[in-house]
C-alpha positions in Angstrom: 1.0 21.4 -14.2 3.2 18.9 -13.1 2.1 15.2 -13.7 2.8 14.0 -10.2 1.2 16.7 -8.6 -1.9 16.0 -10.9 -2.0 12.6 -10.1 -1.6 13.2 -6.2 -5.3 14.8 -6.8 -6.3 11.9 -8.8 -5.5 9.6 -6.4 -7.0 11.7 -3.4 -10.3 12.1 -5.4 -10.4 8.3 -6.6 -10.0 7.3 -2.8 -12.7 9.8 -1.7 -14.9 8.4 -4.1 -14.2 4.8 -3.2 -15.3 6.2 0.2 -18.8 7.3 -0.5 -18.1 10.9 -1.6 -20.5 11.4 -4.1 -19.0 14.7 -5.6 -15.8 13.0 -6.7 -15.4 11.6 -9.9 -16.5 7.5 -10.0 -13.7 5.7 -8.9 -14.5 2.6 -11.1 -14.2 4.9 -13.9 -10.8 6.0 -12.9 -9.4 2.9 -12.0 -10.7 1.3 -15.5 -9.2 4.1 -17.5 -5.5 3.8 -16.0 -5.7 0.2 -16.0 -6.5 0.4 -20.0 -4.0 2.9 -20.4 -1.3 1.4 -18.6 -0.2 -1.1 -21.0 -0.4 1.4 -24.0 1.5 4.3 -22.8 5.1 5.1 -22.8 7.4 4.1 -19.8 7.6 7.7 -18.5 3.8 7.8 -18.2 3.6 4.4 -16.6 6.4 5.7 -14.0 4.1 8.5 -13.3 1.0 6.5 -12.6 3.0 4.0 -10.5 5.0 6.6 -8.6 2.0 9.2 -8.1 -1.1 6.6 -8.2 -0.3 3.4 -7.0 2.5 4.1 -4.3 0.0 6.7 -3.0 -2.9 4.6 -2.4 -3.9 3.9 1.1 -2.0 1.1 3.0 -3.5 -1.9 4.7 -5.4 -0.6 7.6 -5.9 2.9 6.3 -9.5 4.1 5.1 -9.7 3.3 1.4 -7.2 0.7 1.4 -9.7 -2.0 0.0 -9.5 0.0 -3.3 -6.4 -2.0 -4.2 -8.6 -5.1 -4.5 -10.5 -3.5 -7.4 -7.3 -2.5 -9.5 -7.3 -4.5 -12.8 -4.5 -7.2 -13.5 -1.9 -4.6 -14.8 -2.2 -2.5 -11.9 -2.2 -5.2 -9.4 1.0 -6.3 -10.7 2.6 -3.4 -10.3 1.5 -2.6 -6.9 2.4 -6.1 -6.0 6.1 -5.3 -6.9 5.7 -2.0 -4.8 4.2 -3.7 -1.7 5.4 -7.2 -1.6 3.4 -9.6 0.4 0.1 -7.3 0.0 -2.9 -9.7 -0.5 -5.6 -8.8 -2.9 
């Protein structure tokens, strides 16, 4: 399976969990895992997380956009680079 396709599913399930879908994996665990691993993985793996997870999170005003407020410092920093002017 292509990593970008996999992370599309991860993103969708994470947002669904954040919005209250009890059947989706706990969004807190996913965000914590990605934050922890983000600093430890090789650059190509980080690129997949940035491109296929962070860049696919809902934008302001879309359902689930408040999820961005719960990202850790590494992920928040990268998201701020992707979306200048975003407030957390």
